[in-house]
C-alpha positions in Angstrom: -159.0 22.9 26.4 -155.7 22.2 24.7 -153.8 25.3 23.4 -151.0 24.9 20.9 -148.3 27.4 20.1 -147.0 27.1 16.6 -144.5 29.6 15.1 -146.0 32.5 16.8 -149.7 31.4 16.6 -151.8 30.4 19.6 -154.4 27.9 18.5 -157.5 27.0 20.6 -159.1 23.7 19.7 -162.9 24.2 20.0 -166.0 22.2 19.8 -167.1 21.3 16.2 -169.7 23.5 14.8 -170.7 22.4 11.3 -172.8 24.0 8.7 -173.6 22.5 5.3 -172.0 24.3 2.4 -171.6 23.7 -1.3 -171.7 20.0 -2.2 -171.8 18.8 1.4 -168.6 20.5 2.3 -168.6 21.4 6.0 -167.3 24.4 7.9 -165.7 23.6 11.3 -163.2 24.4 13.8 -161.1 21.8 15.5 -162.4 20.0 18.6 -161.5 19.2 22.2 -159.0 16.4 21.8 -161.0 14.1 24.0 -164.2 14.7 22.2 -162.9 14.5 18.6 -163.0 11.6 16.2 -165.9 9.4 17.4 -167.0 8.4 14.0 -165.6 8.4 10.4 -167.6 11.5 9.7 -165.6 13.4 12.3 -162.5 12.9 10.1 -164.3 14.4 7.2 -165.3 17.4 9.3 -161.7 17.8 10.4 -160.3 17.6 7.0 -162.8 20.2 5.7 -161.6 22.4 8.6 -158.2 22.5 6.9 -159.7 23.9 3.7 -161.7 26.4 5.7 -158.5 27.6 7.4 -157.2 28.5 3.9 -159.9 31.1 3.7 -158.7 33.1 6.7 -157.2 36.6 6.5 -153.8 36.5 5.1 -154.5 33.5 2.9 -157.4 33.9 0.6 -159.7 36.5 2.3 -159.2 40.0 3.6 -158.6 43.3 1.9 -155.6 44.7 3.7 -154.3 41.5 5.2 -152.2 40.2 2.4 -154.9 38.3 0.4 -152.8 35.8 -1.6 -155.0 36.2 -4.7 -153.5 39.6 -5.3 -150.2 39.8 -3.4 -148.1 38.2 -6.2 -149.5 40.7 -8.7 -149.5 44.0 -6.7 -145.9 43.3 -5.6 -144.8 42.7 -9.2 -145.4 44.4 -12.6 -149.0 43.5 -13.3 -150.9 46.0 -11.0 -150.6 49.6 -9.9 -152.5 51.1 -7.0 -155.6 53.1 -7.8 -155.3 56.6 -6.2 -159.1 56.6 -5.8 -159.3 53.3 -4.0 -159.1 52.7 -0.3 -155.3 52.5 -0.4 -155.1 49.1 1.0 -152.0 47.0 0.9 -149.9 50.2 0.2 -146.8 49.1 2.0 -146.6 45.8 0.1 -147.1 47.6 -3.2 -144.3 50.0 -2.4 -142.1 46.9 -1.5 -141.8 48.3 2.0 -142.1 44.9 3.7 -142.1 44.9 7.4 -142.3 42.2 10.2 -145.3 43.9 11.7 -147.4 45.3 8.8 -149.9 42.4 8.4 -149.6 42.4 4.6 -146.5 40.3 3.8 -146.8 38.5 7.2 -150.5 37.6 7.1 -149.8 34.5 5.1 -147.4 33.1 7.7 -149.7 32.8 10.6 -152.8 31.8 8.5 -150.8 29.0 6.8 -149.4 27.6 10.0 -152.8 27.7 11.5 -154.1 25.5 8.6 -151.1 23.2 9.0 -151.9 22.7 12.7 -155.3 21.4 11.6 -153.7 19.0 9.2 -151.4 17.7 11.9 -154.3 17.4 14.4 -155.9 15.0 11.9 -152.7 13.0 11.4 -152.1 12.6 15.1 -155.5 11.1 15.7 -155.5 8.4 13.0 -154.8 5.5 15.4 -158.2 5.5 17.3 -159.4 2.3 15.5 -162.4 4.1 14.0 -161.3 4.1 10.4 -160.7 1.0 8.2 -157.2 0.6 6.8 -158.4 1.9 3.5 -160.0 4.9 5.0 -157.0 5.6 7.2 -154.8 5.7 4.1 -157.1 8.1 2.3 -157.5 10.4 5.3 -153.8 10.4 5.8 -153.2 11.1 2.1 -155.5 14.1 2.0 -154.2 15.7 5.2 -150.6 15.2 4.1 -151.3 16.7 0.7 -152.7 19.7 2.4 -149.9 20.0 4.8 -147.4 19.8 2.0 -148.9 22.4 -0.3 -149.5 24.8 2.6 -145.8 24.5 3.6 -145.0 25.2 0.0 -147.0 28.4 0.1 -145.0 29.5 3.2 -141.6 28.4 1.8 -141.8 30.2 -1.5 -142.8 33.4 0.2 -140.4 33.4 3.1 -137.4 31.4 1.8 -135.4 31.5 -1.3 -136.7 29.2 -4.1 -134.3 26.5 -5.2 -133.9 27.9 -8.8 -133.5 31.5 -7.6 -129.8 31.5 -7.1 -126.8 29.2 -6.7 -126.9 29.4 -2.9 -130.7 28.9 -2.6 -130.8 25.1 -1.8 -128.5 25.6 1.2 -130.1 28.7 2.5 -132.4 29.1 5.5 -135.7 27.2 5.2 -138.8 27.2 7.3 -140.0 25.1 10.2 -141.8 22.1 8.7 -144.4 21.2 11.2 -145.3 17.6 11.5 -146.7 17.7 15.0 -149.0 20.0 17.2 -146.4 19.8 20.0 -145.5 22.9 22.0 -141.8 22.1 21.7 -139.7 25.1 20.7 -139.8 25.7 16.9 -136.7 26.6 14.9 -135.7 27.1 11.3 -133.3 24.2 11.4 -133.8 23.1 7.8 -132.3 24.2 4.5 -134.5 25.1 1.6 -133.6 21.8 -0.1 -134.7 19.8 3.0 -138.0 21.7 3.2 -138.8 20.9 -0.5 -137.9 17.2 0.2 -140.4 17.1 3.0 -143.0 18.8 0.8 -142.5 16.3 -1.9 -142.6 13.4 0.5 -146.0 14.4 1.7 -147.3 15.0 -1.8 -145.9 11.7 -3.2 -147.5 9.8 -0.3 -150.8 11.5 -1.2 -150.4 10.7 -4.9 -150.1 7.0 -4.0 -153.0 6.9 -1.7 -155.6 9.6 -2.4 -158.6 8.4 -4.5 -158.9 9.6 -8.1 -162.5 10.9 -7.4 -161.9 11.3 -3.6 -164.8 9.0 -2.4 -167.5 10.3 -4.9 -169.0 8.9 -8.0 -168.2 12.1 -9.9 -164.8 12.1 -11.6 -163.6 15.0 -9.5 -164.9 16.5 -6.2 -165.3 20.2 -5.9 -163.4 21.7 -3.0 -161.4 18.7 -2.2 -158.0 17.4 -3.5 -158.0 14.4 -5.7 -155.3 12.5 -7.5 -155.1 14.7 -10.6 -154.8 17.8 -8.4 -152.1 16.3 -6.2 -150.1 15.2 -9.2 -150.6 18.6 -10.8 -149.4 20.3 -7.6 -146.3 18.1 -7.8 -145.6 19.5 -11.3 -145.6 22.9 -9.6 -143.4 22.0 -6.7 -140.9 20.0 -8.9 -140.8 23.1 -11.3 -139.8 25.3 -8.4 -137.3 22.8 -7.2 -135.7 22.8 -10.7 -136.3 19.0 -11.3 -137.6 19.3 -14.8 -137.7 15.6 -15.5 -140.1 15.1 -12.6 -142.1 18.2 -13.3 -142.8 17.1 -16.8 -143.7 13.6 -15.8 -146.1 14.9 -13.2 -147.6 17.4 -15.6 -148.3 14.7 -18.2 -149.7 12.3 -15.6 -152.1 14.9 -14.3 -153.1 16.0 -17.8 -153.8 12.3 -18.6 -156.3 12.3 -15.7 -157.8 15.7 -16.4 -156.9 17.1 -19.9 -159.3 20.0 -20.3 -158.0 23.5 -19.8 -161.5 24.9 -20.1 -163.3 25.1 -23.4 -163.2 28.6 -24.9 -167.0 29.0 -24.9 -167.1 27.9 -21.2 -164.1 29.7 -19.9 -165.8 33.0 -18.8 -168.2 30.8 -16.7 -165.2 29.4 -14.7 -165.1 32.9 -13.1 -168.6 34.2 -13.0 -170.5 31.0 -12.1 -169.8 27.6 -10.6 -168.4 26.2 -14.0 -165.7 23.6 -13.3 -164.1 23.0 -16.6 -160.4 23.1 -16.3 -160.4 23.5 -12.5 -158.4 20.9 -10.6 -158.7 22.3 -7.1 -160.6 25.2 -5.6 -161.3 26.6 -2.2 -165.0 26.7 -1.8 -166.8 29.7 -0.5 -170.5 29.8 0.1 -172.8 32.7 0.3 -173.5 31.8 3.9 -169.8 32.1 4.7 -169.5 35.5 2.8 -165.7 35.3 2.6 -165.0 38.3 0.3 -162.1 36.8 -1.7 -162.3 39.5 -4.3 -162.4 42.6 -2.0 -158.7 43.0 -2.3 -159.2 44.0 -5.9 -162.4 46.2 -5.9 -165.8 47.0 -4.7 -169.0 48.1 -6.4 -169.9 51.7 -5.4 -173.1 53.2 -6.8 -173.0 50.8 -9.7 -169.3 51.6 -10.6 -166.2 49.5 -10.0 -164.0 51.2 -7.4 -160.7 49.3 -7.6 -157.9 49.1 -5.1 -155.4 48.1 -7.8 -155.8 48.3 -11.5 -153.9 46.8 -14.5 -151.1 48.5 -16.2 -151.9 49.6 -19.7 -148.8 48.0 -21.2 -149.7 44.6 -19.6 -153.3 44.8 -20.7 -152.2 45.6 -24.2 -150.5 42.1 -24.4 -153.9 40.4 -24.4 -155.1 40.2 -28.0 -158.7 41.1 -28.9 -159.3 37.5 -29.8 -158.1 36.3 -26.4 -161.0 35.0 -24.3 -159.2 36.0 -21.2 -159.2 39.7 -22.0 -162.9 40.3 -21.4 -163.1 37.5 -18.9 -160.4 38.9 -16.6 -160.8 42.6 -17.1 -163.3 45.4 -17.6 -162.4 48.9 -18.7 -164.8 51.4 -17.0 -164.9 54.8 -15.4 -164.8 55.7 -11.8 -165.0 59.3 -10.6 -164.4 60.7 -14.1 -161.3 58.5 -14.8 -161.1 55.3 -16.9 -159.4 52.2 -15.3 -158.6 48.7 -16.4 -160.2 46.7 -13.6 -159.7 43.1 -12.6 -163.1 41.3 -12.5 -162.0 37.7 -12.0 -163.1 37.7 -8.4 -166.1 40.1 -8.6 -169.0 37.7 -8.4 -170.3 34.3 -9.4 -173.8 35.8 -9.7 -174.7 36.1 -6.0 -172.8 38.3 -3.5 -170.1 40.8 -4.6 -166.6 39.5 -4.2 -167.8 36.1 -2.7 -166.3 33.5 -5.0 -164.4 30.3 -4.9 -160.6 30.6 -5.2 -159.1 28.7 -8.0 -156.0 27.2 -6.3 -155.0 24.9 -9.3 -156.2 24.9 -12.8 -155.1 22.4 -15.6 -153.8 25.4 -17.6 -151.0 25.9 -15.1 -150.2 22.2 -15.3 -149.7 22.6 -19.1 -147.6 25.6 -18.6 -145.5 23.7 -16.0 -145.0 20.9 -18.3 -144.2 23.3 -21.3 -141.5 25.0 -19.3 -140.1 21.8 -17.8 -139.8 20.2 -21.3 -138.2 23.2 -22.9 -134.6 22.1 -22.8 -135.0 18.3 -23.0 -138.0 18.0 -25.4 -138.8 21.3 -27.2 -141.4 19.5 -29.4 -143.3 18.4 -26.4 -142.9 21.9 -24.9 -144.4 23.5 -28.0 -147.2 20.9 -28.1 -148.3 21.6 -24.5 -148.2 25.3 -25.1 -150.3 25.1 -28.3 -152.9 22.9 -26.5 -153.5 25.7 -24.0 -153.5 28.5 -26.6 -156.0 26.5 -28.7 -158.7 27.1 -26.0 -157.8 30.8 -25.5 -157.8 32.4 -28.9 -160.8 32.5 -31.2 -158.4 33.0 -34.2 -156.0 30.3 -33.0 -153.3 29.1 -35.3 -150.6 26.7 -34.1 -147.2 28.4 -33.3 -144.0 26.8 -34.6 -141.3 28.2 -32.4 -138.0 27.1 -31.1 -135.2 28.5 -28.8 -135.7 31.8 -27.1 -138.8 32.7 -29.0 -140.5 29.5 -27.6 -139.3 30.3 -24.0 -140.5 33.8 -24.3 -143.9 32.6 -25.4 -144.2 30.1 -22.6 -143.5 32.9 -20.1 -145.8 35.3 -21.8 -148.7 32.8 -21.7 -148.0 32.0 -18.1 -148.3 35.7 -17.2 -151.5 36.1 -19.3 -153.1 33.0 -18.0 -152.3 33.1 -14.3 -152.8 36.8 -13.6 -154.4 37.1 -10.2 -153.6 33.5 -9.2 -150.5 34.0 -6.9 -148.0 33.4 -9.7 -146.2 36.5 -11.1 -144.0 37.5 -8.1 -143.0 33.9 -7.6 -142.2 33.3 -11.3 -139.9 36.3 -11.3 -138.3 35.1 -8.1 -137.8 31.5 -9.1 -136.2 32.5 -12.4 -133.8 34.9 -10.6 -135.1 37.9 -12.5 -135.3 41.5 -11.4 -138.5 43.4 -11.2 -139.1 46.3 -13.6 -142.4 48.1 -13.5 -143.5 50.3 -16.3 -143.3 54.0 -15.9 -147.1 54.4 -16.3 -149.9 55.7 -14.2 -153.1 54.0 -13.2 -155.5 55.2 -15.8 -156.5 52.9 -18.7 -154.3 55.2 -21.1 -151.3 54.8 -18.8 -151.4 58.4 -17.7 -151.0 59.5 -14.2 -148.2 59.1 -11.6 -146.0 56.1 -11.8 -145.4 53.9 -8.9 -142.7 55.3 -6.5 -140.9 52.0 -6.6 -140.2 50.8 -10.1 -137.4 48.3 -9.7 -136.1 45.5 -7.4 -132.8 43.9 -8.1 -132.8 40.0 -8.4 -130.3 40.0 -5.4 -132.5 42.0 -3.1 -133.3 40.4 0.2 -136.9 41.6 -0.2 -137.7 38.6 -2.4 -137.9 36.8 0.9 -140.7 38.3 2.9 -140.1 39.0 6.7 -141.0 36.5 9.4 -143.6 38.1 11.7 -142.0 39.6 14.8 -144.8 38.0 16.8 -143.6 34.5 15.8 -140.1 35.4 16.8 -141.1 36.8 20.1 -142.9 33.5 21.0 -140.2 31.2 19.5 -136.8 33.0 19.5 -135.3 30.1 17.7 -137.1 31.3 14.5 -134.5 33.3 12.8 -135.5 36.5 10.9 -134.7 36.7 7.2 -131.7 38.9 6.3 -132.5 42.5 5.6 -135.3 42.9 8.2 
């Protein structure tokens, strides 16, 4: 059995065990190298194994292991810890990041594990089993996944190119393009890491099918062309290349323009409605990955939340905003009223077992609006209004310019992408400081405020610590400053 050591993670490649899940997705682990890839179907199993790895603890599952659907909100100014919850993720909420606490370091190992699966596929494309067309498509999907997973690591553990003047030349991450046991180092700058991410995504854009091998326009749970191009709009925005970010946003929107009709939008979160979803991580009842447990649980019919929404943030949602009642529920627990996040509570089956919305078209509109702000404010406003039209029952078009338009773009981004791994990274990439309100956890804002209310934009804590276990195995992996 082949073992691979990658950035502090020991991987064991095991025999495939597949179980059918939603829309013929398969769950699998990697295989004995000599036994893998006997038929084209084996490549599908292996690709699906990459998606499955993104549901591991530290990525999109787990309560106290840094679940990425909540980390960007609890570390920022959207959420406050509920003193009546289980007190999970406390150190991350207090901004007491450590190289051994499992909260800010959980993503690191989980993501490199998924990357190793992508590289395992890529290293086995030359077996003569796939046709040339099939080979291009498999390579495109694996490289797209490798690119976006590296992006998830880079934005958490490195500076973001637009964060500061020195960011591009600062310490990057190890960009893994092999399953080799060779020593791993952080020998790339941030700019070089982003170039590699973009190279993988641009290759995928050129070669991945629009519908990814199905008759339907888009395949649930798998990347397709619109999603890859939409993800490029995200990466180019983080890189600061607004020309390419806008071009990617418009191209993705051209392939998939709906942001989710206002009457269908609640169903995106409480059922399997797909309107406006470009790419999601599937999660079947059989798998029972509790994506939403990091937010709350149901106890005796009541919502017991780990983290709740600040009153001053909640009040920014108008009563006519469909997101207000879709995302949140104000309800009592143990005699106190809280603003609970219900996006991940259920899709009508098991509590907290839901698909994770990795990319929605709404974000692509927001990426484009921000990217167009300086060069084409008319286009920027057009994209913003297109999103707003499907969110407010009393919608009227805005006619804004200058700082008022910028502020509205950032406000809508915060309102739309709450709970979708965005807020911390938006503050970070814009080079902003963190300021939490002096409010408590109750729905009225009463109660004790968070002990840590501010974080300066120059703080080293914006870059999370590299796990000490990764450094112990590969001493060439340099720890981030401040840890």
